[in-house]
MITOR-118312 format. One line per field, with one value per residue: residue number from 1; residue in one letter; x, y, z of N, C-alpha, C in turn. Coordinates in steps of 0.001 Angstrom, whole numbers, plus 524288, in hexadecimal, padded with zeros to 5 digits. Layout:
num	NUM	... $
residu	A	... $
n.east	X	... $
n.north	Y	... $
n.up	Z	... $
ca.east	X	... $
ca.north	Y	... $
ca.up	Z	... $
c.east	X	... $
c.north	Y	... $
c.up	Z	... $
This chain:
num	1	2	3	4	5	6	7	8	9	10	11	12	13	14	15	16	17	18	19	20	21	22	23	24	25	26	27	28	29	30	31	32	33	34	35	36	37	38	39	40	41	42	43	44	45	46	47	48	49	50	51	52	53	54	55	56	57	58	59	60	61	62	63	64	65	66	67	68	69	70	71	72	73	74	75	76	77	78	79	80	81	82	83	84	85	86	87	88	89	90	91	92	93	94	95	96	97	98	99	100	101	102	103	104	105	106	107	108	109	110	111	112	113	114	115	116	117	118	119	120	121	122	123	124	125	126	127	128	129	130	131	132	133	134	135	136	137	138	139	140	141	142	143	144	145	146	147	148	149	150	151	152	153	154	155	156	157	158	159	160	161	162	163	164	165 $
residu	M	N	G	G	N	R	S	N	E	L	D	W	T	E	S	S	A	D	G	D	S	I	A	Y	D	T	M	Q	I	M	Q	V	L	P	H	R	Y	P	F	L	M	I	D	K	V	M	V	F	E	D	G	Q	R	V	V	A	I	K	N	V	S	A	N	E	P	F	F	Q	G	H	F	P	G	R	P	V	M	P	G	V	L	I	L	E	A	M	A	Q	A	G	A	I	L	A	R	E	S	K	D	G	V	L	D	N	K	V	S	M	L	V	A	A	N	D	V	R	W	K	R	Q	V	L	P	G	D	C	L	R	L	E	M	L	S	L	R	R	K	R	P	L	W	V	M	R	G	R	A	T	V	D	D	K	M	V	A	E	A	T	I	S	A	M	E	V	D $
n.east	46C24	462BC	45781	45AB7	45B0F	45FA9	461A1	4641F	46E4E	47498	47B70	47448	475FA	4741B	47A03	482A5	47FA5	47517	468FF	46416	468C7	46A04	46E4D	46C4D	46372	4567E	457DD	4624B	461A0	45B83	462C0	468C3	46281	45A7F	44FD1	44313	4381F	42C4D	432AE	43BEC	44187	4474E	4498F	45140	45ED9	464D4	46E01	479F1	4832A	48E14	48E02	48A9D	4812E	47441	46A8D	45DD2	45238	44490	439E9	42D75	42298	41500	41152	415D1	415DD	4140C	40DB6	40388	3FF4D	40271	400B0	3F3B5	3EE09	3F3B1	3FF2A	40B63	418EA	41DBA	424A9	42C1C	42F30	4343B	43CC9	440CC	4439D	44BBC	4529B	454B3	45A06	462B4	46698	46A38	4729E	478DF	47A94	47F74	4885A	4965D	49AA9	49216	48677	4886F	48810	482D5	47C0E	470DF	46B59	46543	45B39	45CE2	45AF0	453A0	4547F	4517E	44957	44191	435DE	4313D	42B04	4209D	4214F	41CFC	41539	41BAB	423ED	431BB	43AAA	445E6	45102	45ADF	4668E	47058	47C9F	47FA9	48566	48D2F	49028	49398	48B46	48404	47CAB	479FD	47154	46CCE	460F5	4588B	44C2B	4465B	43CC0	43AF4	442EB	43FFD	4405C	43C8A	43E0F	44725	451F4	45A58	460EB	4644E	46B49	46E57	47720	47383	4734D $
n.north	DD465	DD5BD	DDCFE	DDFF4	DDD22	DD1F1	DCB69	DD1FD	DD4D3	DCCC4	DC582	DC30B	DC141	DBCD1	DB167	DACE7	DA2F7	DA282	D9FEF	D97D9	D8E3D	D8281	D7F77	D77A3	D6D6D	D6846	D5DBB	D5DAA	D64DC	D5F43	D5824	D5E01	D6358	D5F2C	D6010	D5CF7	D5B95	D5F92	D67CE	D6B28	D7635	D7A5B	D7B1C	D7C1D	D7F87	D8AB2	D9081	D8E1E	D91FF	D8EAD	D8E63	D989F	D9C3D	D98EC	D96A7	D9352	D8D0B	D8C98	D87B9	D8B84	D8488	D837C	D7A89	D78C1	D7305	D7964	D817B	D7E0F	D805F	D8A68	D94EF	D903E	D92C3	D9BD2	D9A69	D9B12	D9A69	D95DC	D9E36	D99DB	D9123	D957D	D9965	D8FB9	D8B8E	D9263	D8F8A	D8526	D86EB	D8BE1	D836C	D7D12	D8313	D82AA	D77BF	D74BE	D7AB2	D7B78	D7BE2	D78F0	D7346	D6754	D5A4F	D52E7	D58A3	D6114	D6CAC	D75D1	D7F14	D895A	D937E	D9EB0	DAB26	DB8E6	DB804	DBAC4	DBBFD	DBF89	DBF0E	DB77E	DA9F2	DA30B	D98DF	D93DA	D9AA7	D9CF0	D9AB2	DA087	D9DBC	DA299	DA119	DA61D	DA401	DA854	DA68B	D9BF4	D9204	D867A	D7FCE	D8697	D8E25	D9A70	DA165	DAA87	DAC99	DADD5	DAE10	DAE68	DB20B	DB37E	DBB19	DC130	DC3F2	DBA75	DB5B4	DB66B	DB2A2	DAFB3	DA464	D9A1F	D8E76	D81C7	D7725	D6A6E	D5DD5 $
n.up	75783	75CC2	75AAD	750AE	742C1	740A0	737E0	72FBD	73196	72EC2	724C9	71AB1	71083	7039A	6FEDD	6F4BE	6F337	6F4E1	6EEDD	6E4C3	6E658	6EDDE	6FA45	701A3	70057	7033C	70684	709C5	711DF	718DF	71C18	72274	729EF	734CF	73422	72F02	7260A	72BE1	72EB7	72A5A	725D8	71DCF	71077	708D0	707F4	70431	704FB	70B12	7137B	71950	726C1	72740	721E1	71D99	71414	712AB	70D93	70F51	709C3	70A78	70B0C	707AA	70BD7	71574	72210	72AEE	72788	72820	731CE	733C6	72E0E	72D2C	72111	7202F	71E6C	724E5	726AD	7329A	73B45	74226	73C9B	73430	73980	73CDB	73310	730A3	738A9	735B6	72C51	73088	7363C	72E41	72AC1	733DB	734FE	72BA0	72A62	72ABE	734DF	73A6A	74069	746BE	7414F	74795	74D65	74FC9	74AFB	7529E	7548F	75D3E	76019	75C0B	7582D	7575B	75028	74554	73EB0	73288	7298D	723B9	72022	7159D	70F1E	703F7	70428	70307	70BE6	70FE6	716C3	71E4F	724EC	72D0D	732B6	73F2D	7487C	74CC7	75526	758CE	7613D	75CA8	75384	74E21	7468D	73D12	736F8	72BCB	7258A	7193E	70FA6	7028F	702A9	70B19	7187A	72168	72B0A	735C1	73DD0	748BC	74AC2	75337	75400	758D6	75950	75C83	7630F $
ca.east	46793	45DFA	4555F	45C4D	459BC	46480	46289	4666C	473D3	47754	47C44	47092	4771C	4739D	47F03	48266	47D47	46F63	466C6	460F9	46B86	46873	472AA	46A4A	45E06	4538D	45A39	46708	45FEB	459B7	46765	46B14	45EC6	45760	44A43	44048	432D0	42B15	4359E	4407D	44001	44B06	44911	45655	462BC	466E0	4734B	47C7F	48867	48FFD	48EAC	48916	47C01	47125	4659D	45A7A	44D06	43FF6	43574	428E0	41E57	40FB8	41053	41890	4121D	412BD	409AF	3FE56	3FD46	404D4	3FB73	3F012	3EBF4	3F790	403F2	41023	41CF0	41EC5	429B9	42FDF	43144	4381B	4415F	442DD	4463E	450B4	455EE	45681	45E17	4674B	468B0	46D44	47794	47BEB	47C1E	48297	48D34	49AF5	49B1B	48CA7	48479	48AA3	4845E	47FB6	47917	46C6B	46B10	46035	45A13	45CD3	458FC	45229	4544D	45080	445FC	43DCD	432D1	42FCE	4270A	41E7D	422FC	4181F	415E8	41DF2	42898	436F0	43D27	44BA2	4531D	46077	468E8	475CC	47F23	481B3	4896B	48CEB	4940A	49148	4872C	47FFF	47C9C	4764C	4708D	468B3	45E29	45411	448E3	44401	4397C	43B39	44698	43DB7	44161	43826	43F89	44CB3	452F3	45F73	45FE7	468A9	46AAA	47273	4776E	47271	4735D $
ca.north	DD181	DD7D3	DE1AB	DE0BB	DD90D	DCEF1	DC915	DD5D7	DD559	DC832	DC56A	DBF8D	DC1C7	DB828	DAF71	DAB2E	D9DC5	DA2F4	D9F5B	D9330	D8968	D8038	D7D4E	D72D5	D6C3C	D661D	D58DA	D5F11	D6768	D5B23	D5596	D61A8	D6484	D5AB6	D6139	D5A71	D5D79	D64B8	D6BE1	D6CE4	D7B5D	D7C1A	D783C	D7C1A	D835D	D8D53	D926D	D8C62	D9424	D8BE0	D9132	D9E19	D9DB0	D952F	D9899	D8ECE	D8E2A	D8989	D88CE	D8AFB	D8252	D83C0	D757F	D7844	D7160	D7D83	D84F4	D7C0E	D82E5	D8F9E	D9530	D8E69	D96EB	DA002	D97CA	D9E11	D972C	D97A6	DA0BC	D9654	D8D99	D9891	D993B	D8A64	D8B18	D9523	D8C49	D80B6	D88E6	D8C92	D7E40	D7B4D	D85E5	D8094	D7246	D73E8	D7DB5	D7849	D7B99	D78C1	D6F65	D621E	D569B	D5012	D5C84	D6395	D724B	D771A	D8495	D8A85	D98D0	DA202	DB077	DBD25	DB5E6	DBE7B	DBA42	DC45D	DBE10	DB237	DA63F	DA0C1	D9493	D955F	D9DE1	D9A98	D9CEC	DA06F	D9DCE	DA3AB	DA114	DA7BD	DA29F	DACB2	DA462	D9657	D8FC0	D8171	D7D85	D8A84	D9161	D9EC9	DA314	DAE57	DAAC6	DB0AF	DAB45	DB219	DB045	DB782	DBF20	DC433	DC184	DB7D9	DB4E2	DB67C	DB0C8	DADAB	D9F0C	D974E	D88C4	D7EFB	D71A0	D6706	D5833 $
ca.up	755E9	75F10	75864	74B41	73F04	7404F	732BE	72C3A	732C6	72CBE	71F22	71820	70AF7	7005B	6FCEF	6EF4A	6F324	6F4FE	6E9A2	6E3CF	6E79E	6F2DB	6FD36	70401	6FF08	707A0	70867	70CA9	716B5	71C66	71E3F	7262E	72E1D	73694	73360	72ABC	72541	729C0	73170	72761	723DA	719D4	70B8A	70631	7099E	6FF8C	70607	70FDB	7141F	71DE5	72BA2	726D2	71FE8	71AA9	711F0	711AC	70B7B	710C8	70659	70DD2	707F3	709E1	70E51	71A76	72611	72EB0	7256C	72970	7367C	73482	7302F	72931	71DCF	71FA9	72020	725EE	72921	737ED	73C0A	744A3	7389E	7314C	73CEA	73C7D	72DFD	73135	73BFD	7329A	728C9	733DA	7378D	729BA	72AFF	73839	73420	726F3	72A87	72C20	73A92	73C1C	74413	74605	73EFC	74B71	75061	74D41	74BF0	75502	75576	762D5	760F9	7579F	75A3B	753A0	74C06	7432A	73A32	72FDA	72584	7239F	71C19	713AC	70B6A	6FEF8	704EB	7033F	71082	70F85	71C0F	71E39	72A1D	72D4A	7379C	74245	74BF7	74DB6	758A3	75A15	75E03	75B9A	74EC3	74E2E	74123	73BEF	7325F	729B9	721CC	71596	70B52	6FE74	70484	70F61	71D88	723EE	7307C	736F2	7431C	74A39	74C78	75598	753CB	75B94	757E6	760F6	761DF $
c.east	46294	45C64	456B2	45A76	45EB2	4659C	46501	46C43	4770D	477DA	478BB	4716B	47685	47904	47E59	47FE9	47751	46D53	463C0	463C1	469E8	46D3C	4712C	464B0	45B6D	45607	45F30	465A8	45E36	45E3C	469EF	46787	45BC9	45187	44810	43AD5	42F87	42E60	43AAA	43EFA	443B2	44A61	44E2F	459CB	4652A	46C90	4752D	48207	48A61	490E1	48CAC	48348	47968	46C34	4626E	45518	4490B	43B9A	43081	42434	4191A	40E62	4132E	4149C	41088	40E8C	4042A	3FBFB	3FF33	40481	3F7C1	3EDAC	3EF9F	3FCE0	408A7	41409	41DFD	42449	42DC3	43220	434FC	43D32	443ED	445BA	44B86	45485	457F8	45AA5	46328	469CA	46BDA	4728F	47B13	47DE0	47FFF	487B1	491AA	49B9E	495B6	48B75	486BB	48672	480D7	47C65	47488	46C8B	46598	45FC3	459D6	45AEF	45788	4514B	4534E	44D3A	4420B	43B11	43097	42B6C	4251D	42106	41E2B	41931	417E2	422CD	42D8B	439DF	4430F	44DCE	458FC	46276	46EA8	477FA	4812E	48637	488D3	4917F	4918E	48FFE	48307	480E7	4789C	47612	46C4B	46611	459E6	4513B	44651	4407C	4397E	43E7B	44459	43E86	43C59	4393C	4456C	44D66	458BA	45E6C	464E0	4676A	46F51	47277	476E3	472B2	46DF4 $
c.north	DD3DF	DDCDB	DE280	DDC5E	DD618	DCCF6	DCCF1	DD67F	DD0E0	DC888	DC14F	DBF97	DBC94	DB66D	DADC7	DA5CD	D9DFE	DA292	D9A57	D8E18	D8793	D7DD2	D7813	D721A	D69A7	D612C	D59F5	D61A6	D6351	D57EC	D58F1	D6288	D5FA2	D5B6D	D5E56	D5CD1	D5C14	D691F	D6D78	D71E8	D7D7F	D78AB	D77F3	D804D	D8594	D8EF0	D9013	D8E8B	D923F	D8F7A	D96C2	D9EEC	D991E	D97F8	D93D5	D90A8	D8A6B	D8B40	D8796	D8969	D831E	D7EBC	D74C3	D76DD	D75BD	D813A	D830F	D7EE6	D8873	D92BE	D9361	D9302	D9B7F	D9DF2	D9B78	D9A5F	D9943	D99EA	D9D2C	D926D	D906F	D9895	D93D6	D8993	D8DD6	D91DD	D878B	D825C	D89B7	D876A	D7C04	D7DFC	D839E	D7B0F	D71A7	D7702	D7A4C	D77B4	D7B5B	D747A	D6A0B	D5E51	D53E9	D53B8	D5E94	D6959	D73A1	D7CFC	D858B	D900F	D9B56	DA776	DB45A	DBB42	DBA12	DBBEB	DBF1C	DC3AD	DB872	DAF0C	DA315	D9C21	D96A0	D98B8	D9A93	D9D6E	D9C35	DA15C	D9E98	DA40C	DA287	DA644	DA78B	DAAEF	D9E7E	D94CA	D8AC8	D812D	D8173	D8D57	D95AC	DA0E7	DA737	DAC95	DAE78	DAD31	DAF63	DAF37	DB4B4	DBC32	DC2B3	DC12E	DBF63	DB741	DB551	DB4D4	DAFA4	DA86D	D9CB3	D9180	D8644	D7957	D6E5C	D6159	D5653 $
c.up	7580E	75C6A	752B9	747C6	73DBB	73AD2	72EFA	72D17	7307E	726DF	71CAD	7123A	7082D	6FEA1	6F745	6EEDA	6F35C	6EF71	6E93A	6E522	6ED10	6F56E	6FFB2	70226	703C5	709D5	70B86	711E0	71AAD	71E91	7227C	72AE6	72FC6	73592	72EA6	72A57	72A09	72C0B	72EBF	7248F	71FB1	71501	7088F	70890	704B4	70034	70B1F	70FCE	71962	72296	72BA2	725D1	71D25	718C7	7105C	70FE8	70DD4	70D20	7096B	70A78	70AB1	70CC9	7137C	71EB7	729D3	72CAF	726B5	72E19	7374A	72F81	72BEE	72632	71CFA	72174	7207A	7287F	72E9F	73873	73E7E	740B9	734E9	73467	73CC9	73758	72E21	7346F	73900	72EAB	72BD4	73559	73309	729B6	72F43	73723	72FAF	726DB	72C81	73200	73D19	73FFF	742C8	74431	742F0	74ED1	74D21	74EB1	74DE4	755CD	75B56	76403	75BCB	759DD	755DC	74F00	74A64	73E89	737A0	72BE4	72609	71F41	71AAA	71012	7062C	6FF73	704CE	70796	7100A	714F9	71BBF	723CE	729A8	7329C	73A48	745B0	74C16	75128	75AAE	75FD8	75C29	7566E	74F97	748A0	740E4	736F2	730B1	725DE	71E5F	711BF	7075B	70030	708B8	71476	71FE4	729BE	730F8	73C9B	743D4	74CCF	74EBD	7557D	75680	759C3	75CD5	75F2E	76077 $
């Protein structure tokens, strides 16, 4: 991981499920994640592969509350919120997998490593979030994620989450 581009070593291959079908809509996502407006960063899940991979979408609207102060006249989605969106996509993978987070637990972000921001995310962008499971041993999940807009890398990170009471 050190010094190399970790995301290139993983299998980011499109699955046959990628496309226009929706695996989870907003209402289903709200049954899985505890987040609510304005902090719910996932609009839909396009692909869910049990214990392996999730692909989620965040449609970035000009009306997002964070654009009021970041930055007036030149709105840019804060990098930490891109990372949060990746973590929420990872939480869906952890919670919904057969051997995932138990119902009475919450998945909490405990580490973000090898984080790289490469491009800005602007109003009107469709942020595609993909998380791949690297390791899981209850209560810890480690995932590698990437965020893209128009097939261009925006951010990447290795995220660790733990289930807590």
